N, C-alpha and C positions, 0 to 999 in steps of 0.2 A: 549342601552346601556349607563349607567350613568357615569359620570366621574370617579368614584371609579373602576368601570370595565376597562375602556380606560387606565387610570393610570396602572394597573395591567398588562395590555399589551404592556406597553412601549407607548402607543399612547397618543397623546395631543389632547385636544378639538378642534373641527373647528367650525367655522361661516360659515352660507350661505351668499351670495350676498345682500341678503332683510335683513338679521341680521345687517352686517356690514353697509349697507346704514343708517338703523334705528339708530346703534350707533353713526355713524357720523353725523347725521341728514341731509342728502343729499338723492337725489333722486338714484335709485338703477341705471339710467342711468349714473351718474357722476362716480360712481365706473367702469363701463364698458367704457366710456368715458378717466378716468385716466388710465386703463389699455392700451388702443388703444393708447396712447400716450407715452407709458413706464413708466408711472409716478405713478402708482397704486401697490398695494402690490402684492406678488407673490401669485396664486392660483393653486388649485389642481382640475384637471377635474374627475367629477364622473357622469359618461355618458353625458348628456349635460347640467349638473349644475356645478356651479363652488363653491369649498368650499376653506376656509382661513384657515390656521393653526393659531391659537392665538398667536404664537410666532412670524412668519412672519408679522402680522398685528402690532404688539408692536415694532418689528426691522422696518418696513415701518414709523411707526408714529413717533420714536425716530428721525427718519433720516430726518423728514419734521420740525424738531424744527429750528426756526430762531435765528441768534446770537442776543446776548444781544445787544440792541440800544445804551447804554450807559455802557461800560465797566469798571469796578472799576479802579479808578488809584491807583495803589500800594504804599504806604507809604506817600501818601498824595503831592508826589512830582507832580511840574506842568511845 
């Protein structure tokens, strides 16, 4: 089923654990380890396999952003 058919059903694309690991350039085991420690993205079980909604992966990645190391000083006051 292609993405056009999925969107027609109101479904969004999903990625496998291997695809997510490849995108992040980490070992598949790193994804499992993150999830084991409740630090990974939410997944959906499809039998023995895990799938990840693209929106869940994006939300997870957004939450990982580190704060700016040097926040801008407003108005130039010191």
